[in-house]
N, C-alpha and C positions, 0 to 999 in steps of 0.2 A: 515592486508590486507583487504580492503573494498570489499564486494561482488559486482559482476557485477549486473546490474539491470535486464538484461534479462537472463533467465535460459534456455540455449540451450538444447533441447531434440531431435532435428532432424538434418539431414544433411542440412546445409545451405551454400550458397555462402558467401563470406566475405561481399559483398554489402548488402545482406539480413540481415546478423547478425548485421551489423552497423545500418541499419534502425530499426531493432527490439530493439536493445540496446537503441537507441535514443528515441524511443517511450516509452519504459519501464522507462527510466530515467525521461521523461516528466511526466508520470503518478505518479511517486514518488514525483515530485515537486508539482503537483496538490494536492495530498493527504496531503503533509506537509503544503502547503499553507492553506488548509481548517482547519487543526488542529491548526495552529498558530493563526487563527482568533479567536478561543475560546480555549486558552491553558489549561484551567482547565476542559474543557468538555471531556466526554468520548464518543467514537463512535465505530461503527462496520463497516465492509466492506459493509454490506447491506445498512446501512445509508449513506455511502459515495457514493453509486451508483447514488443517486439523484443529486449529485453535478457535474457529468460528462456530458458534452454536447453531446459527441458522445456515441455510443453504445459500452461501454467498458465491456468486460467480468468480472464478479465478481472475477474470478481467478486472473486476472491482478491486481485488487485492493488488493486482499489478498497477492499477491506477493509483491506489493509495501509496504504494511504494514509490512510484514515479513522482507523485506530488511531494512526498516527504523528502525525497532526494533533491528536487528542485528548490525546496525551501531550505536546504542545507542542514537538515536535521539528521538524515541518514546518508549513507554513501554506498554506491556500487563498489564491490570489491572482488569481482571475478565472475566466472561462469562455470557451470557444471552441466552435464547432460540431464535433461528433464525426463519425465516418465515416457515420453515419446522419442527419446534419444537425441532431441535437438537441444542446443545450448540454451540455458536460461540463466538470468542474472542472479547473483548473490548480493545480499545487502547486509549492512551492519550499522550500528549507531556510529556517528562521526566521533572520532577520538577527541577527547578534550571537552565534549559536551556532557558527559555523564560520568 
């Protein structure tokens, strides 16, 4: 079973849920498109922020990365210090898929 893109944590109408699911799936497509442009490159959620035209919360980018990793499309490949000095995950396309 593939995970849904949006992680519902509040009471929402079906229309709201559909809108949020669509937006979350689009964010996953954008993240994957960026990673496919340089399939051997390693990136973090913080680095991906610069590629989004709209003001997208970093938590949404992290959710997209987690969902893509759970689907087996990308993989975690290490950690680096983030802007606040705490470790953050690095990701890349899974080898052999691209």
